[in-house]
Each structure stands twice: as structure tokens, then as C-alpha cells.
C-alpha positions as CSV (number, residue, x, y, z in Angstrom):
1,M,88.1,75.1,54.7
2,T,89.9,72.8,57.1
3,G,93.6,71.9,56.8
4,P,95.2,68.5,56.7
5,T,95.8,68.6,60.5
6,E,92.2,69.2,61.3
7,Q,91.0,66.6,58.8
8,A,93.4,64.1,60.3
9,K,92.2,64.9,63.8
10,A,88.6,64.3,62.6
11,H,89.6,60.9,61.2
12,F,91.4,60.1,64.4
13,F,88.5,60.8,66.7
14,E,86.1,58.9,64.3
15,G,88.5,56.0,64.4
16,N,88.5,56.1,68.2
17,A,84.6,56.0,68.2
18,L,84.5,53.1,65.8
19,F,87.2,51.3,67.9
20,E,85.0,51.7,71.1
21,A,82.0,50.4,69.1
22,G,83.9,47.3,68.1
23,R,84.0,48.2,64.4
24,L,87.7,47.5,64.2
25,E,88.2,47.3,60.4
26,D,86.4,50.6,60.0
27,A,88.5,52.1,62.8
28,A,91.7,50.9,61.1
29,A,90.6,52.6,57.8
30,R,90.0,55.9,59.7
31,Y,93.4,55.8,61.3
32,Q,95.1,55.0,58.0
33,A,93.3,58.0,56.4
34,A,94.6,60.2,59.3
35,L,98.1,58.9,58.8
36,A,98.0,59.7,55.1
37,L,97.5,63.3,56.1
38,V,100.0,63.5,58.9
39,P,102.5,60.7,58.4
40,G,104.4,59.5,61.5
41,R,102.0,60.9,64.1
42,P,102.7,58.7,67.2
43,S,99.2,58.7,68.7
44,I,97.7,57.6,65.4
45,L,100.4,55.0,64.8
46,A,99.8,53.6,68.3
47,N,96.0,53.4,67.8
48,L,96.3,51.8,64.4
49,G,98.8,49.3,65.7
50,V,96.6,48.3,68.6
51,T,93.6,48.0,66.3
52,Q,95.7,45.7,63.9
53,C,96.7,43.6,66.9
54,R,93.0,43.2,67.9
55,L,92.3,42.2,64.3
56,R,95.1,39.6,64.5
57,Q,96.9,41.3,61.6
58,W,100.2,40.4,63.4
59,P,102.8,41.4,60.8
60,E,101.1,44.7,60.0
61,A,100.7,45.4,63.8
62,V,104.4,44.7,64.4
63,A,105.4,47.1,61.6
64,T,103.1,49.9,62.8
65,L,103.8,49.5,66.5
66,T,107.5,49.4,66.0
67,Q,107.2,52.9,64.4
68,A,104.9,54.0,67.2
69,T,107.2,52.9,70.1
70,K,110.2,54.6,68.4
71,A,108.2,57.8,68.0
72,N,106.9,57.6,71.6
73,P,108.8,55.2,73.8
74,A,106.5,56.0,76.7
75,H,103.3,54.7,75.0
76,R,102.4,51.8,77.3
77,D,99.6,50.3,75.2
78,A,101.7,50.3,72.0
79,W,104.4,48.3,73.8
80,I,101.9,45.7,75.1
81,A,100.3,45.3,71.7
82,L,103.7,45.0,70.1
83,G,104.6,42.3,72.6
84,L,101.4,40.3,72.0
85,S,101.9,40.6,68.2
86,H,105.4,39.3,68.4
87,E,104.2,36.5,70.7
88,A,101.6,35.5,68.1
89,L,104.3,35.3,65.5
90,S,106.6,33.2,67.8
91,H,109.1,36.1,68.1
92,W,109.8,35.1,71.7
93,S,112.7,37.5,72.4
94,E,111.2,40.5,70.8
95,A,107.8,39.7,72.5
96,A,109.5,39.4,76.0
97,Q,111.3,42.7,75.6
98,A,108.2,44.6,74.5
99,L,106.0,43.1,77.2
100,Q,108.6,44.1,79.8
101,H,108.6,47.7,78.5
102,G,104.8,47.8,78.8
103,I,104.7,46.3,82.3
104,R,107.4,48.8,83.5
105,L,105.1,51.6,82.1
106,G,102.3,50.4,84.3
107,A,100.4,47.6,82.5
108,N,100.8,45.4,85.5
109,T,98.2,42.6,85.0
110,G,98.4,38.9,85.7
111,Q,97.6,38.0,82.2
112,L,100.5,40.1,80.9
113,W,102.9,38.5,83.3
114,L,101.6,35.1,82.1
115,S,102.3,36.0,78.5
116,L,105.8,37.2,79.5
117,A,106.3,33.8,81.3
118,M,105.3,31.9,78.3
119,C,107.8,33.8,76.2
120,R,110.5,33.2,78.7
121,L,109.6,29.5,78.7
122,R,110.2,29.4,74.9
123,L,113.5,31.0,75.5
124,Q,114.4,28.4,78.0
125,Q,114.9,30.7,80.9
126,P,113.3,28.8,83.8
127,G,114.3,31.3,86.5
128,E,112.6,34.1,84.7
129,V,109.6,32.0,83.9
130,L,109.1,31.2,87.6
131,Q,109.5,34.9,88.6
132,A,106.9,35.9,86.0
133,L,104.4,33.2,87.0
134,D,104.7,34.1,90.7
135,Q,104.0,37.8,89.7
136,A,101.0,36.7,87.7
137,I,99.6,34.8,90.6
138,A,100.4,37.5,93.1
139,I,98.4,40.0,91.0
140,E,95.6,37.5,90.0
141,P,95.4,34.6,92.5
142,N,92.5,33.1,90.6
143,L,94.4,32.9,87.2
144,A,94.1,29.2,86.7
145,E,96.4,29.0,83.7
146,A,99.3,30.6,85.7
147,W,98.9,27.9,88.3
148,S,98.8,25.2,85.7
149,Q,102.0,26.5,84.0
150,R,103.7,26.8,87.4
151,G,102.8,23.2,88.0
152,S,104.4,22.1,84.7
153,L,107.6,24.1,85.5
154,M,107.8,22.4,88.9
155,R,107.1,18.9,87.2
156,D,109.9,19.5,84.7
157,T,112.4,20.4,87.5
158,G,111.4,17.3,89.5
159,R,109.5,19.1,92.3
160,H,106.6,16.8,92.1
161,A,104.9,17.6,95.4
162,E,104.9,21.3,94.5
163,A,103.7,20.5,91.0
164,A,100.7,18.6,92.5
165,R,99.9,21.6,94.7
166,C,99.9,23.9,91.7
167,Y,97.7,21.6,89.6
168,E,95.2,21.4,92.5
169,Q,95.1,25.1,92.7
170,A,94.5,25.3,88.9
171,L,91.6,23.0,89.3
172,A,90.2,24.9,92.2
173,K,90.4,28.1,90.2
174,G,88.4,26.7,87.3
175,G,91.3,25.4,85.1
176,D,90.7,22.8,82.4
177,E,89.5,19.8,84.3
178,T,90.7,17.1,81.8
179,L,94.2,18.6,81.3
180,N,94.9,19.4,84.9
181,R,93.7,16.0,86.1
182,F,96.0,14.4,83.6
183,Y,98.9,16.5,84.7
184,L,98.2,15.9,88.3
185,S,98.2,12.1,87.7
186,S,101.7,12.3,86.4
187,V,103.2,13.6,89.7
188,Q,101.2,11.7,92.4
189,D,100.2,8.2,93.1
190,G,96.7,7.1,92.3
191,P,94.6,5.9,89.4
192,V,96.2,6.3,86.1
193,P,94.1,7.9,83.3
194,A,93.7,5.3,80.6
195,H,94.4,7.8,77.8
196,P,95.8,11.3,77.5
197,P,93.5,14.2,76.4
198,A,93.5,14.2,72.6
199,L,93.9,18.0,72.5
200,Y,97.0,17.7,74.6
201,V,98.7,15.3,72.1
202,E,97.5,17.1,69.0
203,A,98.8,20.5,70.4
204,L,102.1,18.9,71.5
205,F,103.0,17.8,68.0
206,D,101.5,20.6,66.1
207,E,103.7,22.9,68.1
208,Y,107.0,21.5,67.0
209,A,106.2,19.7,63.8
210,D,108.6,21.9,61.7
211,D,111.5,20.8,63.9
212,F,110.3,17.3,64.7
213,Q,112.8,15.3,62.8
214,T,115.7,17.5,63.8
215,H,114.6,17.5,67.4
216,L,114.0,13.8,67.6
217,V,116.8,12.4,65.6
218,E,119.6,14.8,66.3
219,Q,118.8,16.2,69.8
220,L,117.0,13.3,71.4
221,N,118.9,10.6,69.4
222,H,115.6,9.0,68.5
223,Q,116.1,5.4,67.4
224,A,112.7,3.8,67.8
225,H,111.7,3.9,64.1
226,S,115.0,2.4,62.8
227,T,115.5,-0.1,65.6
228,L,111.9,-1.4,65.3
229,L,112.0,-1.8,61.6
230,A,115.6,-3.2,61.4
231,P,114.7,-6.9,61.6
232,L,111.8,-6.5,59.1
233,R,114.1,-4.6,56.6
234,A,116.9,-7.2,57.0
235,S,114.4,-10.0,56.3
236,G,113.5,-8.6,52.9
237,Q,109.9,-9.6,53.6
238,R,107.3,-7.9,51.3
239,F,104.2,-6.3,52.9
240,E,101.5,-5.4,50.4
241,R,99.4,-3.2,52.8
242,V,101.0,-1.4,55.7
243,L,99.4,0.9,58.3
244,D,101.6,3.3,60.2
245,L,100.0,4.4,63.4
246,G,101.1,7.8,64.7
247,C,103.1,8.3,61.6
248,G,104.4,11.7,62.5
249,T,106.4,13.2,59.7
250,G,106.8,9.9,57.9
251,L,110.0,8.4,59.4
252,C,108.7,4.8,59.3
253,G,107.0,5.2,56.0
254,R,110.2,6.2,54.3
255,L,112.0,3.3,55.8
256,I,109.5,0.6,54.9
257,Q,108.2,1.9,51.5
258,A,110.7,-0.1,49.5
259,Q,109.2,-3.4,50.9
260,A,105.6,-2.2,50.8
261,G,102.9,-2.1,48.1
262,T,101.0,0.7,49.9
263,V,101.5,2.5,53.2
264,D,98.7,4.4,54.9
265,G,99.3,6.6,57.9
266,V,97.4,8.3,60.7
267,D,98.3,11.0,63.1
268,L,96.4,13.4,65.4
269,S,98.6,16.4,64.4
270,A,97.5,18.3,61.3
271,A,101.0,19.7,60.9
272,M,102.5,16.2,61.1
273,V,100.0,14.9,58.6
274,A,101.0,17.6,56.1
275,Q,104.6,16.7,56.3
276,A,103.9,12.9,56.0
277,R,101.9,13.5,52.9
278,A,104.7,15.6,51.5
279,S,107.2,12.8,52.0
280,G,105.7,10.8,49.2
281,A,106.0,7.6,51.2
282,Y,102.2,7.1,51.7
283,R,99.2,6.3,49.7
284,R,97.1,8.4,52.1
285,V,97.5,10.0,55.5
286,V,94.6,10.7,57.7
287,Q,94.4,13.2,60.5
288,G,92.6,11.5,63.4
289,D,92.7,9.0,66.2
290,L,94.5,5.8,65.5
291,L,91.9,3.6,67.0
292,A,89.2,5.1,64.8
293,F,91.6,4.7,61.8
294,L,92.0,1.0,62.5
295,R,88.2,0.5,62.8
296,E,87.2,2.5,59.7
297,S,87.8,-0.4,57.3
298,T,87.8,-4.2,57.2
299,E,90.5,-4.3,54.5
300,P,93.1,-6.8,55.7
301,V,96.6,-5.6,56.1
302,D,100.0,-7.2,56.3
303,L,101.9,-4.9,58.7
304,V,100.9,-2.5,61.4
305,I,103.6,-0.2,62.7
306,A,103.6,1.9,65.9
307,A,107.1,3.3,66.7
308,D,107.3,5.2,70.0
309,V,103.6,6.0,69.7
310,F,102.0,4.1,72.5
311,I,103.7,6.4,75.0
312,Y,100.9,8.8,74.0
313,V,98.1,6.3,74.0
314,G,98.0,4.7,77.4
315,A,95.9,1.6,77.7
316,L,96.3,-0.7,74.7
317,D,93.6,-3.4,75.0
318,A,91.3,-1.7,72.4
319,V,94.3,-1.1,70.0
320,F,95.3,-4.8,70.2
321,E,91.8,-5.9,69.5
322,A,91.4,-3.5,66.5
323,V,94.8,-4.6,65.0
324,R,93.9,-8.3,65.4
325,E,90.7,-7.6,63.4
326,R,92.7,-6.1,60.5
327,L,95.9,-8.2,60.4
328,Q,95.7,-11.1,58.0
329,P,97.4,-14.5,58.6
330,G,101.2,-14.2,58.3
331,G,101.0,-10.5,59.1
332,C,103.0,-8.6,61.7
333,F,102.2,-6.0,64.4
334,A,105.4,-4.2,65.1
335,F,105.6,-1.6,68.0
336,S,107.6,-0.2,70.8
337,V,106.8,0.8,74.4
338,E,108.7,2.7,77.0
339,L,109.5,0.3,79.8
340,S,107.8,0.7,83.2
341,T,110.5,0.1,85.8
342,D,108.5,0.0,89.0
343,G,106.4,-3.1,88.3
344,S,103.3,-1.2,87.2
345,E,101.6,-2.6,84.1
346,L,100.6,0.9,83.0
347,K,102.2,4.1,84.4
348,L,101.9,7.8,83.5
349,L,105.4,9.3,84.0
350,P,106.2,12.9,84.9
351,S,107.3,13.3,81.3
352,L,103.6,12.9,80.5
353,R,104.5,9.7,78.6
354,Y,103.1,6.3,79.4
355,A,105.3,3.4,80.3
356,H,104.2,-0.3,79.9
357,S,105.5,-3.5,81.5
358,P,106.5,-6.6,79.5
359,A,104.0,-8.6,81.5
360,Y,101.3,-6.2,80.4
361,I,102.3,-6.7,76.7
362,D,102.4,-10.4,77.1
363,R,98.9,-10.5,78.7
364,L,97.4,-8.4,76.0
365,A,99.1,-10.5,73.3
366,E,97.7,-13.7,74.7
367,L,94.2,-12.3,75.2
368,G,94.2,-10.7,71.7
369,G,95.2,-13.8,69.8
370,F,98.8,-13.0,69.0
371,R,102.0,-15.0,69.4
372,V,105.4,-13.3,69.9
373,R,107.7,-13.5,67.0
374,Q,110.5,-11.4,68.6
375,T,111.0,-9.1,71.5
376,W,114.1,-7.2,72.6
377,Q,115.1,-4.2,74.8
378,A,117.1,-1.3,73.4
379,P,117.0,2.5,73.8
380,L,114.2,4.5,72.3
381,R,115.7,8.0,72.6
382,E,117.7,10.0,75.1
383,D,116.5,12.2,77.9
384,Q,119.1,14.6,79.3
385,Q,121.8,12.6,77.4
386,K,120.7,9.4,79.2
387,P,119.1,6.5,77.2
388,V,115.4,5.8,77.7
389,M,114.9,2.1,77.4
390,G,112.1,0.6,75.4
391,L,110.6,-2.8,74.7
392,Y,110.4,-3.7,71.0
393,V,107.8,-6.2,69.9
394,L,106.9,-8.1,66.8
395,L,103.7,-10.0,67.1
396,E,101.8,-12.2,64.6
397,P,98.3,-13.4,64.7
398,V,97.5,-16.9,65.9
399,A,95.5,-18.9,63.4
400,S,91.9,-19.3,64.4
401,A,90.9,-22.9,65.4
């Protein structure tokens, strides 16, 4: 007869073999069987927690690994897995602390320093971010993502030449070609990419969809939606069919719905789409590209809105053409753009937003068969408590001869 300790040991070693063989769920079951026999055993807790981390069972991993690190504060792998699990749950402070423990205990890899840097970035600690990124690069000079993130940190702090060097290094080390070329274009002169990578825009807004309205309206004093729609709301004009391009969480939809028969929206971000649908302001909201959305139907519409959206679109010739195809006589195309201040028709700014000149908008309007109903300049939002000026435009289609 074997006692509980021997049985637990057998389960533990069997779990280790299953873990090495990649059979993670079976390994977790063996570790749990072992713990049932010897509750609180640090080595079993650590191995179970690491396995749960690998299985992406983040809350379970955090609970198990918290116990493991309390029972054995010197268990390096438990600290690292705890940090990565907290990171996956967006627990940035807890993740940073756990990762630092693991690194101090000898888990000194470039990828771990990069994870620590990303946690510090979320905690808005730029000095610590730079230190962690430099450590990651010192250990693994070919770590492309560390170079790319360092470039973004340099870009955000106005060190554009250094940012360009970092992006070039990221490209040389095999980093994402599309993204890093886009980033590089924002900090050096040269050809402007016509459009941003769709994955960049989608990820950007998915990331902070939950705080979108608070962040934009309260922190950035976002005014584009209300400023753009103010003259239309004051006119009392009725719009039977409205399209809201880049609808976000539904700020424009809620403002215009009292004057609309139906409002349909589109946004690249799945998280934004979910919130816009929940607002109740829309007949339907589609997740996808706004140009494809415009082209999917020939149903005529009365109003097309794009409030502070074209900063993430770039070149607008195809959009103007598609809107003109849908907009019926007497309709309105209402949008805003960030003003280009150096004479460039189209410019990618270090903020990774596009700016457009009034001359560019006038040229596209004339080529696209529009006449200007109204234009004016006013702030779009604030950046570091300074107003970012925009051009607001209401166009209407010219009757065909």
C-alpha cells in the first residue's frame, strides 16, 4: 500500500511527463489530483499554475500562482507565469511586479523585458519603458518588436530621427513590413502611404473601446461629432436614410436619430460595433471597411456622416466617389478632417493620423460632383490641452446635366 504522499508524487511526475509531451489538459488534471492529496505543496502549485498559463486559463492561473509564489517566493517560473497571466488580464501593475520578480530570479530574456516594457507603457511610465526596451534589445538585438516599440516611444516624445532609426532596425530584423513602413512614414519625409493598415486601426479602437467616450469627450475634449452635426440639427431637416461612417460607439447616431428615419453604421472595430448596436440609435451596424460598406448597396441615402474619421482613412478620392454614387439629390455629405498646416494635400502626422488641406477637399469635391454647402474651421479635440484644428464640410451633390 502506498500512502497519500507517494500517490501525490506519482501524479506529479506523471503530470510532468504529460506537460513535456504537450498534453497540457491531462497534465493539469494530474497536478490537481496530486494537490488533492497534499494540499498547498509549492512545487505542485507552481507546475499547475504554469500549465494553466499555457492553457490560457488566466484567472485560474493567477489564483494558483499567487498561492505558489507565497509558498515559495524563490520559484522563478511561477513568478514569470504569474506576470504573463496578469498581463493577459490587463492587470498591468501586478504583471509588472511579478515579471520583475522573475527577472531578478534569473529569467533574463529579451521577450520578458519586452513584456515588462509593455506593462510599464500601460502604466504611463516612459522612463521605465525605455529602460526595459533597451534591456530587451541588449539581450536579443534581433527582437524586432522591441525595436518597433522603442520607435513608437521615440515618436511619442518627439525624437523623430531616433524613431526612424528604430523602425528601420525593426524592418531589418524581420518586423511587420506594413506596420513598420507606416510608422516610419510618420516621422520622415517621403511618399505618404495612401491608407493605414486596417489591422492597426482595428486594434487601436478595440483596445480602448470600453473607455472610448470617456477618453474622447472628457479627456481629449472631443467636439467633432457635435460641431459637425450642429448646423444640421439646428436646421430641423429630416433625413430618411443616414449612413454613419466610422460610427465608433454611436456618438453621431444618438445625435441625429431624432431627425432620421433609419441610421446605419459601420466601423472596423468589433468592440466599437458592439457598443454602437447597444446604443439603440441604429437600424444596423456592420463591422468592416467603410468603403466596402458604401459599395455594398445601391440604395440611395439622404445623409452620410464621417466625424473625425478620415484621419484614419488617408486618401479620400474613392470615398468621395462611393458617397456620390449613394447620395440622392438634396442629400448631404457631412465630414471633418484634421487640417494640414504645411501645404501638403495629404500628410501622415507623427500622431499616426492623416491631415488634409482645404485645397485637397475642394479638388475632390469638384471632381466628385459635389458643391459646397458650408465649410468652417473649429477644434476637433485637444492634444496635450491644445486644440487640434479641423475643417468641417457639408457637401451636396450637383444635379446631373
